[in-house]
N, C-alpha and C positions, 0 to 999 in steps of 0.2 A: 412443488417446484422450488428450485434454488433461486434465491435472489440475485440480481444483476451485481456485477463487480465493477466498481469504478477503479481504473487505473490512472494513477497520477504520473504523468509523462511530460511535464511542461518545463523542467528544469533545464539549466544550461550545461550542467555537469563540469564544472571548472576543475574539479579534483582530478579529472582525466586528461587535463591539459589539451595538446593538439589533437589527440585521438578524437575529440568530439567537435572540433572546429568546423568541420563540414558535414558531419553526420550526427543524428540525435542518438542518445545513449541506448535507446530501444532498439536501433538497428545495428549496433555493433555486432559483429560476428563472434559467436561464442559457441565452441564445440561445433563448428561448421554451419551455423545457422544464425540469422539475427536474433538477438536474445528474446524479443517479443514473441517469436514462434515458439520458443521454449516455454514461456509463460502461458500461451495459449493452449498448448498440449496438457500442461499441468492443470489448467483450469477446466478444461474439457473432460479430463479423467474425474474431477471432482463434481461433475454433473453441473457445471455452469454452462449457460447457453447466451446469455446477454451481457456484453460488455460495453461500457462507456469509457471511452479514453479522454481524459482531461489533458489536452495538448498546448504547446506553446512555442518553444524553441524549435525551428526547422520542422514544424508540425506537418507540412505538405508531404515531406519525404515519408512519414509514417503512415499517413492517409493513402499515398500512392501504393505503398507495399502491402498494407492491410485491406483496403477497399472496404467492403461491407462485412468482411469476415466470413463470407460463404466459403471461401477456399480452405478456411480451417474448421469449418462445420459450426461456425459461431455466428451471432448477429452483432455487429460491432457499430457503434455510433460515436462520432467525435463532438466534443465541445471544446472550442479553442478560447484561450484567454483573450485574445484581442491584443491592441497595441500595448495595453498596460498589463504587466504580470499581476495575477490576483492573489497568489500565494496558494498553498496546497489547499487551505480551507476555503478560500474564495472562489477557486476553481470548482471545487464541488458544489458550492452554493449556487454558482451559475448554472450548473448542470441539473439542478434539482427537478426542473420541468420534464426532463428526460427520464426521471427515476420513479419507481413505485415507493410505497411507504417505508421499505427497509431495504438496505443494499450493503454489500461489502465494499470495503475501500482497501486498496493496497498500493504499493509504489511501483513504478515503471522499471525499478532496478533490482527488485527483489524475486528470489525464487524460494517459495515458502512450502515446506514439506509438512503440510498439517491436513487433517481431515475437515474440510470446509463444512460438511454437514453436521459433524459434531460441534463445530464452533456455533453454528446456526441453532442448533438445539439448546446449547447453553445460553445463547442469547434470548431465545423464546422464554426459557425457564426463568431467567433473571427478571425478565419484565421491565427493563430499564431502557432508557433513550439510546444508549450506546454500550459497546463492548470492545475491550481492547485485549488482544493477545499479547502475552508477556513471556519472558524466557529468563530463568535464572542464569546469569552469564558472569557475575562478578567481574565485570569489565573485559571479559574474554573477546567478545566480538564488537567492541564499541564501548563507550563509557555507560555504565549502568545509570538509568534515569528514573527508575521507578521504585517506590516503596510498596511491596506487595505482601500483606499480611492476612492469614486466615482466608484466603480466597478473594480478599478485597484489595483494591488499588487505594492505597492511603495518600500517595503524593506521586506526582508527576511533574519533572523539570528538566528540560534539556539544556539549561544554561547553568543551573546552580546544583552543585553535589550536596544532597541532604543526607543526613545520618539514616542508616538502614537501607540505602539504595543499593541493591544487589541484583535487581531484575532490570531488563531493557524491553522497550517497546519492540515486539517481534515483527511489526510491520503489516498485520492484517486486523482490520476493524470492522465492526457492524454498526450501522447508525440508522435511525429513524429520521425520516424528513424534519420532524419537529424539533430534533436536536438542534438544528441551526437557529431555532428561536433565541437561544441563549446570547447569540451574537448581535441581536438587534438589527440595525441598519448597516452594520459594517459589510463592506464589500470585498475588502482585501485583508486577509489574515491567514496565518498559518494554522493548520490543522491542530497542532499542539495547543493553541489557544482555546479552540473549541473543547478539546478533551480535558483541559485544566478546568473550564468552567463547569463541565458535566461532573467531574470528579468532586468539586467543591459543592455541587448540589445533590451528591450521592445518586447520580444518574449513570454512572460508568461502571458496568460489570467488568470482571476479569476472568480471562481464561488462560491457564498456565500450559505452555507448549514444553514438550521434553526434548525435542530434536533442534538444533541450531538452524539458523537461516542462512541463505547464500545471497550475496549481492554483487552488483557489478558497478557501484558508485565509486569505488576506489580502485587503484591498480593492483593492489594485493587482494581485494575481494574479487576482482575480475579474473585474476589468474587462479584462485581458489575455486570459483565457481565453474571455470572452464574445466579444471581437473575433475571436479565432481561429475559434471555433465558427461564428459567423455567416458568416465568409467561407468556412469549409469547407463549409457547407451550401449555398453559391452555386455551388461547383466542380461 
């Protein structure tokens, strides 16, 4: 059975300006449907049945649209940040009681054409606490932030450009619950902080993806993703 997928969908989406002033990014209509519906279809095709949505900004709208997920053939549970934003890592930590010992993590604005089962097998084979999917992009679809050598993630930094960075975090991870032990008592933190600690402890495996990702976190990305999904539907 495939692990559950945690979807991080709590952000305010400032880069999209007034488009997300009154509607959460997950519900923006892309190729005729709310974006999250496209994500659900993709996940279902990959054998995913269980989804936990970490929500925050305008979360009630997402909950009203998704419900329990049954209309999509899925089982969906929500975990809300509450009054204080917890960050992407803190949001997952809060949701841990809802999760089994291992689970996928992805972002609420990403459309990822990757074989989830193959990623899972790579994770199991590696036997580490975490796995990050990476793509050699040479800054093509965002700033490269990973040094990836001989199948290993040597460095990951979203703020500082390091020598040898020609890969980017593709946006899909696999984690074990005990990976969060490295964060101690911290309740508010970014997922990248957890990833960096796991890399420092040699507990983060890498899986290289060959096809680009699509995203709706920026106006340019939104337009590209819509074009892709429209063409995809016609195939």
